[in-house]
N, C-alpha and C positions, 0 to 999 in steps of 0.2 A: 696315252694309255697309262702308263704307271700308275699318273695322279688320280686318275678315273678311277680305277679299278682299287683305290686306297680308302677313296671317299666313298665308293661302294661297301666296301667292307667296316667302314666306320658309321655308314649306315645304319648295317644291318646291326652292329654291336650296339650302337645308340637303341636300337627299336626293342632288341632283346632285354635292354637293360630299364626302358621304361615299361616294357608287358612288366617284367620281373618286379619295379617298384610298384608297380599300381596292386600286383598281387599281393604284396608285403603290405602296404595299407588296408587292401579288403579282410587279410586277416586278422590284422589289429583290430578293425571296427570291428568285425563279428566276434572275437573276441574280448569285445568291451560289450556286444547284445547278448551274447545266448550263453546261458548261465553254464553250459557242460562243457565247456571249450575255453581252455586257458593257458597261457603262452608264459606262465611263471610258476614257482615254487610256491605252496602253500603258505613258506614264510616270508614272501612277498619279494620282488627284483627289480632293480633299477628300470627307468624307462629306455635307459640305453642297452641294458641286457633284453627287456623284450622286444626290442626293435631288433635287432641282433637274431632274436628266435623265429620274430616273425618272417625274418628276411630269409633265413635259412631254410625254415619248413617250406616256403614259398616256392625256394630254387628245388629243394627235394621233389616235390609235388609237381613240377614244372616237368623235370626230366624224369622222373616216373611215369607221368602222363605220355610222354612222347615215346619212351620206350618201352614200357612195360603194356600199358593198353593194346595195341595191335597186337601183339604176342597173347592178351587175352582173348582177342573178337577172332583171332585162330583157332585158337584153343575150342571156340565154340559154334565150330562150324557145323556140326551137326545138329545144334539147337534151333528150332525155329526161329526165323528171321525176328518175329513179335516179339518172343521174348526175350532176346539179345536186348532189344529197345527199351523192354520192363526191366532188365538188371541194368541198366546204365548207373542210374543212381546207386545201387548197391556197391559197385563195381567200383566206380568213382571215389563214395565214399573208404573202401578198401585203402585206394592206394593213397589217400590222403593220412589215414593211420599208418599205414606203413613208413609215408614220407616223414610223419611225426616221430616214429620209433626210432627211426636213422638219424635225428638232429641230435647232433653232438651236446648240444645245452644240456637236453635231458630233462628239459624242465617243462615242456607242452605234451598235452593232453587232452582228448577229447569222447565223449559219448560214441559209442556207434550210430546211434540217429542223429545224433549232431553233427558227425562226421559227414555225412550222406548231404545234409544243407549246406555246409560250409563248400564242400568238393563243388556244387551244383554251382555255388554262386560263384567260385572263384573260378570255374572253367570258361562259365560265361562272361564276366567281368574280362579276364586276359582274351577270350577270343574277341569280341567286341573293343579291346583297345588294340589289339594286334590287326584287326581290318581296320581301326579308325586311318593309324599309322601308315599301314600300306597304302589306303587312298587318297591322303595326304601327299604321297610320295609315288607320282605317276610312273616315273621311269622304274623304280622299285617294283611298282603293282606289274608293267609291264616284261618286267625281266625274270617275275617268277612263273606268271605262265609260261615264257617262252621256254624257261627250264624244265615246268612241268610235261609241257610240250615235246622236246627233248625226249625226256623220259621215257614217254609215253611209245614215243617212236624205236626208241630202241635199236633193234635190228632192221626195220623196214627200211627197202628203198625209199629214197626222198620223195617227197610227195610232189605230183606235178602239179605246173603252176594254174591247171585250169580248177574253175570251182566246183566244190561239195554240195551237195544239198540236204538240207533238215528238212524235214516235214513231221509238224508237231501237228497232232491230231487231241483238240478241244473234244471231249466228248459229250455229244449229246447239247452244244453249243448251236441252236438254230440260225440261220439265216436273218432273220428278224431279231432274235434277241442280240445277235453281234451289233448289227447297224443300231438298234435302241441303247446298248452299252456306250457305241462310241458315242452315239448322239447325247448321252449322259456325261460323258466325260468318265468314267468309268472304267475303259480302257484307253487310257494315253498311250501308249508304244502303240497298238492297232491304228489310232487316231491320229498319229504323225504319222505311219506310212501310206494311211488314206487321205491325208492332207485334210483333215477334217477345220486344221485352226486355218486361222488368217494368215494370208502370206506364205503358207507351206507349198512346198511341191512335191505331191502323189510320187511313193517307190515302188508302191503294190496297186494291184490293183482285184475287188472283189466281184466274184461269181456265184451265184447260187446255182446250185444243181437237185435233182431230184432224186430219191431212194428206188426202190422197187416196194414191191407191197409191205415185205419184210424189212421196216424200217427201224433197224439194230444192229448193234456192231459186228453181231456177227458174221451178219450175212455180207456189213460193208465193207470190215475191213479184211474178211477175206477175199472179195473181189479187190478192195484198193491193192490188197497187197501181195494175191495169186492171180490176180485176171479171170476168178469165175466167181459165182452165184448160185449157181444151178445148183437146184435140188436142196436148198437152205429156205424151206418154205416158212420158219418161222424162229424165235429163240429157243423154242422148247420143240419137240413133235414125234411121234412116235410111230416106228417103222417095223410095217408087219413083219418084213422077212424074217427079222431078228428078234423080233418081240422088246427091242430097248428103245426108250428114251432117249433122244438125243439132247444134250443140252451145250448150247453155245460156249456156255463159261465153264463146264467140266472139261478138265483137262484131257481125258482120254476121247472126247467127244471132240475138242478141238485139234486133238492131232489126226483123229481120223478125218474131220473134214477138209485140214490139210492135206492131207495125204491124197484125197478123191479130188482136190483143186491142181495139185500139182499131176496126177495122171491124165487129166482132161485138157489142159492146156498144156503138156508137156515141156514146162517151163518152171525153174528153180523157183522164183519169185522176182519182186522187184528190187530185193537188196541182197540180188545172187551175190554182184560184182563188188567188193569189199564193203557191204554193208552191214549195220548195229540195227537190230531190233529191241526196244528199250519199253517195257511193258505194256505190250501188247497182247491180244488171246493169240496170234500168230505170228512165226516168226519171218516170214517173207523171204526165205532163202537166205537171210546173213548168217555168216558163220561166226559174228561177236552176238551175242542173245544173252539178255540176262532180263527178270522178270515178263517172261512169256508162258502164256499158259500151257501152251500146246506141248511144253516140253517138263512140265513141272513132276509129271509122274515117273519120268525114268529116272534111273539110277545116275547119280552124279558122278561125273566127268567131263571130260575136254568138250563132247556134244552136248553136255547138259548145263549151264550157269545159269538157271532159271531163277536162282536168290542168288547170286553171286552180288549182284548189286546190293544188299543189304549189307552184307557183311563188308564190302568194301567202303560203304558209305560210313559205316560205324567202327573204321579203321581209324576215324579223329574222333577224339573223345570232345572235344566242341562241337562237331557236329551233331554226335549221341544226346550230349546236353540241350544244346539248342532244341531237335527236334522233338525227345522228351517234354521239354518245358511248353512249346508248342501245342504237342498233342495232347496234352491234359487241359490247355487253356483252352482248347477244341472241345473238348470234353465237355467244360465246364460252360462254355459259349452256345453249345448246343443245350444242353440240359435247360440252361435260361428260356432259350429262344423257343423250345418246343414247351415250356412251362407257362409261358406271356403268352401262344398261339390259343393251348388250352384255358386261360383265366379270361382269354378274352373271347372265348366262342367262336373263334375264326373259321370260316367255312369257305372251298373243303378242308378237309384235313385227316390225316391218317394217324395213326400208333406212332411214336416214335420212341419207344422204350425201349427195355431190355439193352440189347447188345448195340443196339444202334449207334448211340453215341461213339462208340469205340471205334465203328465201321465207319463211319463219318469221318471221326479223327484221322485214321488208317488213311483215306482216300484225302483229303484235304492238303495232310500235313505231311505224311513218312512216305506215301506213294510218291507225290509230287517231287517232295525235295532228293529223293532218291533217282527219281527219273529226270529230272533235270539237271541232276548233276553228272549222271551217267554221261548223259547230253553230250554237256560240257567239255567232259573227260574224250568223248568220240572225235569232238571237232578239235581238240589239241593235240591227238592222233593223227589227223587229217586224214579221216575215214570219209569215202566217195558220197556215202550215200546212209543218212540215219533216219529210222522212224520211230517218234515216241507217243505214245497217246497217256492223256492226263486225265483221269477219269473224274476229278474232283468235283467239276459242277455237274456230271451226270447227277450223282448219288445225291448231289443236297438238292437239286430240281426236284427228283422222283418224291420228296419227302415235304418240302417245304412250297413247288410250285415254281414252275420255268421263270416266271416272273417277280419273284419275291425278294424280299429285300436281303433275306441268307443267301441266295444264290447269287443277287448281283455283287455280293462283298466276296464271292469265291471270285467271279468274273475279274475282278478288280484284282486279285491275287494271283491270277494266272497271265494277266497284262504283265503284270510285275516279272513273272517268269521268263515271258517271251523277252524282256527288255535283258534277264542277264544272259540268257542266249545271244542275242544282238551284241551285247557288250563282248563277249569271249570271241564272237567270230571276227573282232577286229583284231584279236590275238593269235588267232589258227595260223598254220603253217601254208594253208592255202585261202582262198577267199571262197565265202558262203552265200549260198543262196538261202534265204530260210520262205518255207512253206506253210502256211495255215492253214488247216483245213477241220472239216467235222466230218462225224461219219452218219449223224442222222438231228432231228432237232428234237423237240418235247411239243407235246399238245396239253395243254391243261385240262384242267376237268375231275369232278367228282368221281369215287368208282361207282362201279355199275351196283355193287354189293351196297355201298351204303345208300344209292339212290332208291333201291327196289327191294332191301332185306334178303336179297338171297343171291347166290353166286352162279356163275354161267353154268355152275355142274348140276345144281339144286334145277335148274331150270331144263336141262337134257334130262334128268332124272325124270322131271314132269310129264316132261312132252314123249317120255319112252315106257311112263306108267309104274317106275319104280319109287319106292318109298323117298320120302324128303325129309331129311332129317330137320327137328325142329329148329337146330341152332346152326345153322349156317357156317362150316370154318371158312376162314379168311386164306386167302390165295396170295402165298408168300412170295414176296417178291423176289427178283430175279438180277437185280442191279450187278453190274459189273465188278463194284468194290468189294461185294464180298464174297466172290472168287478168288480175289486178290489176296483177303487178309487168309482166304482157307490156305491158301498156295504158301504164301508166309510162313505159317502155321506149321507146313508141313501134313494139313489133311486137307487135300483138294479133292473132296467130294461134293458133288452139288446136292442140295436138300430134294428130293421129290425123284431120284432117279431108280435105276433099276430095270429089272424086267416086267413086261406085262406076258405074261403068258396066257393063252386062252384057255386053255384048262381050267374048268371049273369057274371063269372068271366072265361072262358073256358079257356084264357089264360093261358101256362106252369108257373109254378114256378121254378125257377134258382134259387139255391143256390150255393155259394162258401165254401170250404174249404181249403185253401191253393191253392194246384196245382186241388185238385179233385173238380170236378163240380157235381150237380145233377139237372136234369128236371123231373119234376113231373106234371102230367094233374091233377089237381084236381076236375075234374068234373065226371073223373072215379074212381068208388069206388077199384078198384083194382089195381093191379100192371098191368101195360099194357105188353103187347107182343110184338116181333118185327114185328110180324105180323098184331097186330092192329096198332102199331105205322106205319108202311108202307101204313096200308090204310088209315089213317087219314090223315098224314102229309107225302105224299111221297118223298119229297126231303130232309127230316130234318136228318135222320142217314146218308145218302150221306154226306150231307153238313159237320156235324160233324165230321164224322171218316178219310175223306178226308183234311180235312184242315191243313195244317203246322204246326199249335199251338196244336194239339190234338194228343195223343199217342194212345190211346184206347176206347172204349167203353163197356160197359157191359148192357147187356138187356134181359129179359128174353124170352124165345125161346118154340113155341108148339111143335116146332119136337124136339129138342135136352134140353131141360129143362133151357138152359141160355149157351149163347154163346158172345164169345168178337171178336169186330168187331174193323178192322184197314183200314187204306188207301188201294186204289186199291181194293176194292171187297173185302179184308181179311175177313172172318168170320168164327171162330174156336170154335167148341163145348169143354165147361167146361172139359167133361171127356176125352178129347185130347190135350189138355193144356201141359202135360207133354211129350209128345212124337212129339209135333206139336205147340210150344208156340206161333208162328207165331208175333201179336206186341207186345208181354211181352216180347220178347228177351233179348234185352235192359234192363229191367228192375231188373235184377238179380235174383238171386236162393228165392226162397221161394214167388216169384212174384203169380204164378197161384195159391196154397193154399191160401194164401191171399185173392184171387178175389173170388175163390169159396166160401170160408168162409162167405163173404160179400154177396153173393149171397142167403146165406140161411137165411139170416135175413127177417125179415115179413117187416121191415119199409125201405127194399133198394128201392132206387127210380126207376121211371119208367125207365131211363137212366141215368148212372153213365160214368161220363167223367171223365179220368185222363188225365193231360197235356203230350204235348211233355217234354221228357227227353234224355239229351244229356249224356251218359257213359261217354266221352271222361274228361268230365270235371265237371260233377255232377249237370249241371244246370237243372232247370226247369222254366216253367210260371206261376206263380201263379195267380189265378181270382181275389183274394183280391190285394190290393195297400199295396204288401212287398216286397222287396228285398231278405231278406229271410223268405222262406218260410218252412211249414209243413203240412200236412193234408191228401197227399195222397203217390202214389208210382213213386220212382225216386231218385237216388242219397243220401244224408247222413241224410236225415229227416229221414229215418228209422231204423236208426243205433244209438241208444243209449248205456250208458254205465252200468255197476254194478262195484262198485269199494267198495271190501269187506276187513275187514281183514283177517291174514291167519289162525288167531284162531277160523274162522267160518270153514264149509265142503266147498269144491266147488260149485260153484252152480251149474252144471252139472256135477257129478261122472262119469257118462258115456262118458264124453267125446264131446256129441251132442250140438249143437246148442241150446241157449236159443231162444225160439220162442216165441211172444207174452206176453202180460204182466199178464196173464193168468198163463202162468208157472212162472214168476218173482214172482208173488204172493205165489205161492207153495213155492219156494226156499226161500223167508222172514221167511215163516212160519216156515220153519224147522229151519233156524237160530232163533228165539224166543223157539223153543224146544230146542235147543242145549244148550241154555242159561238155561235151568231149571226153567223157569220163572212157576208163579204160574200156575195148570192145573184149579183153578176155580176164578172167581174175587177176588179182594181183596175188605176188607171191603169199604163200601159206602162214598166216598170221603165227610170232610167238606161240610156244608152247606155254601155256597159261603156268604161272607160278606156283611149286606147291604149295601147300596150304599153312605149313608151318615155316615157310621163309621170312615170314614178319610183313608189315608194309610194304616194301621195297617192291613187292607184287606190282603188277601195272593196275590190277582195278584200287588198288590202295589208291595210286597215285593220282590216279583221276578223281577220288573225293576231294582232293585238298582244294580244289578249285570253290567250293561251295559256298566256302567263307568269303574267295575274291570277287564272286558273283556278285558281290555290294560295293564292289569299287566304283570308278568313275563312267 
């Protein structure tokens, strides 16, 4: 035992010396390449003296990075999280200048802008060297993971031997896209689980499921985490009783939707027992929350750790530098890809300028890295249930297309994230079952505006006899990543939100959710019937129903309760849709049930508009600026997937199709019961460490595993 301990200590010392030596060599190389960075006095110095100076400078920089960096991050707790990422280079350069100043040789100096470059390169090289050495020593790698787990558990009772469950949501990845990616070899981890290779045995099963009419994250994730999708007719909708536009990715709306779901079900949520919610719109009842939108507007405290994950991640300067470099590379990649698409005149396409490259880089790099690191930390802490949302694919597919080369590259990187989580599961204090699922798919197609030169709002105004602007205003995209960026910046306000009061504002409110449109008349306090709409605007319903870009309409009827309207005067009562689907015929099985259910919601719009859908190629026409869209009926958007371990029971034992997020919620609850988790909440978690306590705080410990994720 004593000999093994000394060998471990010797190994740790050896690795530290190796990292120091590589950092010293890096500093020498940079001093030779950069004119404003030198390690000798102006009258020259011997090679030995220069080497000693570089060694002292590298050592001082390493010590300052380990000791001072976490304190700097703690002092920036009130700074927006994305700004912290942008300050990474400046802070690192400042630490290097300080290290050179405390160098006892007194011969080294650097210009401030050069110090930023030198510090970034040295941090990246030191991180890569340390990670490579840890990878080569499997036992050291395993010991560090267990040490991190012990530190995270702290005063918690020992973890039970029963399995925990990690739910990873790949936002927007449809069943068809996943199977296609596996067939192409883009997702080798998922392929191995499904035994896609020769001689492999499967460990998981793949099950498709079908969403409600509202095929978008707000409805699906609310149903999955809280068991209710009732009265969520779309991504955004107008509520006449309050005069408010509800938007699923606006924090105030998300908090209200979660409150309504809990009130309706009488249950805290899927994660109420020792759970963690990471990167989601809703908490799921978890006590441990980070990057959760529904709590983003609360005052910071123990109940609100919405942005804690960002600061925790940036406690490690290597994480910060690596993510900042990847962020910059992703911005450049998006600019190059969008420029190439524009020069080659590919269709369909949407505008990808402005702030979009930054939004994409945030979704595909920053949020992915932070969320995956948080999940691995939760596993090392032995939490019973973890649910995390990775939005990278959804954001890219909206603007590049669901099956584009850009989106395929994102799928490959998401597969690597799943491999990291699987790797850490082998070092967690309890076994883990990894469930991967999606909340919806995406349907391709050009926008309604691109095909017809006008927006849905223009068409509604024309049908109402109102003037139509010569230049149609584009409907902005409501992708989930934009809300995450606003929350990270501390400004979680959704565009287009606010009140639409009826006084002096008789014009209709027209909202878009992918290829689903909603038309409401704010001056009428109740949901208008077909007869009332015809009396007020005789041409409106006919204008909409007969337009080639519209698939069908849903309106209330005084005679039939509710009717579906289509082209050429088609009018089908809801109770006859099974025998006579009419305009719903091309939208596949389950469409009639989805429409009937939405009709029953209290806040369904006066007119629900679903775009045209081509069953041959699955294309729809989005009312937003998206060439990969979701939110309505038609195509792959309504067909997400559920990838579960074979050790769990089948999602539908009776062989029936999974329909609706509420049913998925019941399946996930059953799986948690099968894992024989605790029937009562575990002991209350430790109070979160004070922000001034340095990197010994639990969330800082969690982030150390990010680099380790590149291990064996």
